[in-house]
TORMARDREN-791459 format. One line per 5 residues: number of its first residue (from 1); their letters; for each residue x, y negated, z of N, C-alpha, C, O. Coordinates in steps of 0.001 Angstrom, whole numbers, plus 500000, padded with zeros to 6 digits. Example, Ala and Ser with C-alpha at 12.3 -4.5 7.8 and 13.67 -1.06 7.14 Angstrom:
2
1) as) 513190/505690/507800/512300/504500/507800/513200/503300/507800/514236/503319/508465 | 512850/502250/507080/513670/501060/507140/512900/499970/507870/513409/498862/508039
//
This chain:
104
1) xxxxx) 491974/476656/743988/493307/476847/743156/492857/477243/741757/491962/478039/741475 | 493680/476510/740884/493465/476761/739481/494297/478085/739097/495382/478363/739607 | 493680/478812/738190/494373/480001/737676/495596/479488/736663/495512/478463/735988 | 496660/480316/736675/497690/479864/735616/497360/479353/734306/497788/478300/733834 | 496511/480228/733709/496129/479685/732322/495334/478411/732298/495402/477644/731338
6) xxxxx) 494612/478192/733304/493908/476826/733392/494900/475670/733554/494716/474592/732988 | 496071/475946/734425/497066/474953/734614/497640/474691/733410/497898/473514/733156 | 497907/475579/732575/498688/475433/731299/497761/474714/730245/498228/474058/729314 | 496447/474883/730457/495607/474307/729472/495348/472837/729804/495124/472090/728852 | 495351/472335/731039/495073/471168/731391/495828/469982/730632/495186/468999/730262
11) xxxxx) 497091/470081/730424/497770/468960/729614/497124/468995/728228/496761/467968/727655 | 497004/470182/727735/496339/470307/726224/494895/469741/726304/494448/469192/725297 | 494256/469816/727238/492804/469345/727311/492875/467828/727381/492079/467118/726766 | 493848/467350/728147/493970/465853/728248/494239/465283/726917/493615/464299/726517 | 495299/465967/726099/495649/465571/724881/494437/465542/723890/494231/464598/723127
16) xxxxx) 493624/466701/723972/492477/466742/722951/491438/465670/723420/490750/465155/722538 | 491275/465326/724566/490323/464278/724976/490865/462893/724497/490088/462013/724127 | 492170/462732/724513/492760/461490/724013/492256/461491/722473/491515/460593/722073 | 492631/462391/721749/492371/462379/720364/490796/462148/720062/490439/461351/719194 | 489901/462879/720815/488512/462860/720473/488054/461500/720816/487219/460964/720087
21) xxxxx) 488545/460851/721915/488041/459420/722175/488588/458492/721139/487875/457562/720764 | 489698/458643/720675/490085/457750/719591/489222/457828/718282/489054/456861/717539 | 488723/459005/718087/487957/459270/716860/486400/458937/717124/485594/458957/716194 | 486038/458638/718408/484636/458695/718668/484000/457197/718445/483472/456477/719292 | 484196/456965/717148/483660/455651/716664/483340/455781/715251/484245/456257/714566
26) xxxxx) 482305/455481/714684/481984/455806/713332/483098/455195/712406/483551/455954/711550 | 483577/453956/712472/484473/453280/711552/485827/453988/711733/486499/454254/710736 | 486227/454285/712901/487618/454808/713134/487655/456278/712568/488665/456746/712041 | 486500/456951/712717/486401/458407/712055/486604/458184/710488/487455/458794/709842 | 485749/457265/709963/485733/457310/708413/487008/456794/707870/487410/457124/706754
31) xxxxx) 487779/455816/708816/489101/455363/708319/489994/456609/708217/490785/456741/707284 | 489850/457553/709229/490703/458764/709260/490325/459654/708164/491196/460312/707595 | 489102/459728/707824/488694/460532/706708/489370/460196/705438/489834/461044/704676 | 489406/458842/705233/489969/458297/704004/491470/458463/703940/492057/458539/702861 | 492140/458524/705215/493475/458638/705160/494091/460061/705071/495259/460282/704750
36) xxxxx) 493240/460923/705366/493556/462461/705432/494237/462878/704073/495037/463813/704037 | 493902/462170/702991/494446/462581/701641/495613/461781/701300/496215/462039/700257 | 496056/460705/702173/497336/460010/701767/497299/458565/702438/496388/458165/703162 | 498291/457942/702127/498387/456518/702604/497594/455554/701862/497309/455723/700677 | 497205/454464/702599/496331/453376/701938/496713/452068/702586/496900/452000/703801
41) xxxxx) 496819/451120/701854/496792/449640/702355/495608/449139/703030/494494/449639/702874 | 495867/448111/703808/494642/447632/704528/493740/447032/703471/492549/447004/703782 | 494066/446547/702285/493170/446102/701194/492434/447197/700622/491243/447116/700322 | 493222/448329/700455/492532/449543/699800/491416/450076/700786/490311/450421/700368 | 491750/450120/702039/490737/450561/703054/489582/449694/703131/488476/450210/703288
46) xxxxx) 489693/448553/703047/488755/447505/703017/487788/447625/701774/486560/447570/701833 | 488546/447795/700648/487677/447917/699395/486886/449309/699454/485730/449438/699051 | 487606/450260/699970/486763/451634/699793/485602/451722/700814/484531/452234/700490 | 485825/451211/702067/484849/451332/702975/483946/450156/703249/482890/450297/703866 | 484332/449086/702825/483497/447746/702984/483429/447319/704389/482451/446657/704737
51) xxxxx) 484335/447610/705231/484371/447129/706602/485012/445670/706451/486103/445497/705907 | 484275/444691/706955/484802/443388/707189/486274/443211/707700/486500/443797/708759 | 487176/442610/707225/488559/442545/707522/488746/442351/708969/489559/443045/709579 | 488059/441468/709539/488431/441270/711098/487959/442614/711828/488791/443170/712544 | 486896/443083/711722/486556/444359/712305/487485/445570/711951/487851/446349/712831
56) xxxxx) 487846/445705/710675/488786/446680/710140/490137/446573/710958/490718/447545/711442 | 490537/445318/711042/491870/445092/711732/491805/445644/713229/492705/446328/713717 | 490598/445257/713930/490432/445771/715234/490511/447261/715298/491147/447833/716183 | 489929/447818/714456/489708/449448/714490/491033/450021/714202/491477/450946/714882 | 491729/449465/713143/493105/449976/712836/494131/449719/713927/495042/450526/714117
61) xxxxx) 494009/448666/714612/494807/448301/715769/494613/449428/716933/495530/449968/717552 | 493335/449641/717080/492933/450884/718192/493708/452057/717848/494407/452645/718674 | 493573/452457/716443/494048/453748/716032/495487/453661/716137/496055/454699/716475 | 496220/452600/715908/497700/452490/716054/497941/452650/717620/498769/453468/718020 | 497286/451943/718408/497546/451882/719821/497549/453321/720349/498408/453810/721083
66) xxxxx) 496378/453963/719829/496183/455475/720404/497133/456343/719639/496984/457557/719777 | 498044/455929/718887/499043/456706/718215/498485/457700/717271/499043/458786/717116 | 497308/457346/716575/496624/458072/715567/497207/457846/714166/497405/458752/713357 | 497462/456537/713958/497925/455974/712697/499263/455483/712826/499618/455006/713904 | 500094/455549/711792/501351/455010/711633/501407/454108/710620/500483/454190/709811
71) xxxxx) 502284/453212/710420/502450/452191/709315/503724/452117/708784/504697/452560/709393 | 503800/451580/707670/505053/451042/706975/504793/449899/706186/503699/449672/705669 | 505846/449138/706084/505625/447854/705265/506113/448023/703717/507210/448482/703399 | 505254/447638/702939/505641/447753/701485/505463/446369/700870/504332/445974/700587 | 506605/445581/700644/506557/444169/700356/505587/443394/701329/505926/443325/702510
76) xxxxx) 504656/442929/701012/503719/442092/702054/502595/443040/702602/501908/442701/703565 | 502431/444245/701955/501410/445062/702556/501806/446018/703523/502904/446573/703563 | 500767/446199/704373/500952/447316/705545/500350/448425/705159/499153/448363/704878 | 501020/449608/705071/500422/450820/704541/500338/451717/705711/501268/451960/706479 | 499030/452227/705780/498591/453200/706913/498556/454576/706480/498213/454894/705341
81) xxxxx) 498938/455467/707448/498867/457000/707256/498528/457607/708609/498749/456982/709646 | 497997/458809/708603/497825/459626/709789/499074/459952/710288/499932/460342/709496 | 499353/459846/711627/500559/459998/712389/500706/461530/712525/501821/462053/712532 | 499510/462274/712640/499692/463495/713067/498732/464360/712348/497550/464049/712200 | 499316/465560/711858/498568/466476/710998/497304/467009/711548/496357/467391/710861
86) xxxxx) 497370/467005/713055/496108/467517/713722/495053/466735/713472/493943/467266/713435 | 495191/465302/713247/493891/464512/712957/493241/464960/711705/492040/465226/711669 | 493959/465040/710761/493463/465498/709390/492727/466876/709491/491745/467098/708783 | 493204/467785/710365/492564/469162/710720/491336/468808/711394/490306/469376/711032 | 491293/467925/712352/490109/467721/713060/488887/467053/712228/487692/467336/712316
91) xxxxx) 489476/466145/711442/488497/465562/710539/488031/466524/709524/486837/466502/709223 | 488838/467381/708949/488338/468340/708071/487258/469378/708667/486291/469762/708009 | 487515/469762/709902/486625/470557/710630/485326/469879/710807/484260/470462/710615 | 485422/468592/711191/484079/467877/711435/483361/467810/710094/482140/467963/710063 | 484051/467590/709000/483218/467637/707630/482682/468987/707353/481577/469104/706822
96) xxxxx) 483380/469989/707672/482875/471365/707442/481571/471588/708338/480487/471890/707839 | 481763/471424/709611/480687/471744/710409/479639/470737/710314/478503/471204/710235 | 479745/469473/710301/478621/468393/710089/477924/468477/708742/476697/468486/708642 | 478753/468536/707716/478283/468307/706368/478014/469811/705746/477492/469904/704635 | 478370/470934/706462/478161/472164/705936/478739/472408/704549/478186/473094/703689
101) xxxx) 479983/471738/704403/480692/471901/703011/482180/471936/703477/482615/471610/704581 | 482875/472410/702379/484394/472293/702438/484883/470834/702527/484385/470021/701749 | 485802/470442/703397/486380/469121/703253/487314/469178/702031/487673/470240/701523 | 487675/467984/701602/488458/467694/700522/487910/468219/699258/488512/468032/698200
//
């Protein structure tokens, strides 16, 4: 039988696992790193990261499906943003831990 604290943590652990899985790809992680400072269009992301458009579209689609990214339309451009501030915090923490420096 699970302790009451463990039962309360289980849904949070499932949510954390979902977020970690979504970020567990180099290109998806670097896309989120770029978006932590603000919105970017697909063209801007492609230009900054140099990811070929078909692959970029696939990774953006995965991040949208996993509810990591949100979008809005501006004329003909689709603008992407992090849907949840927690993703920015996770990315910042990864930068601090892995790179040994302050994020941003």
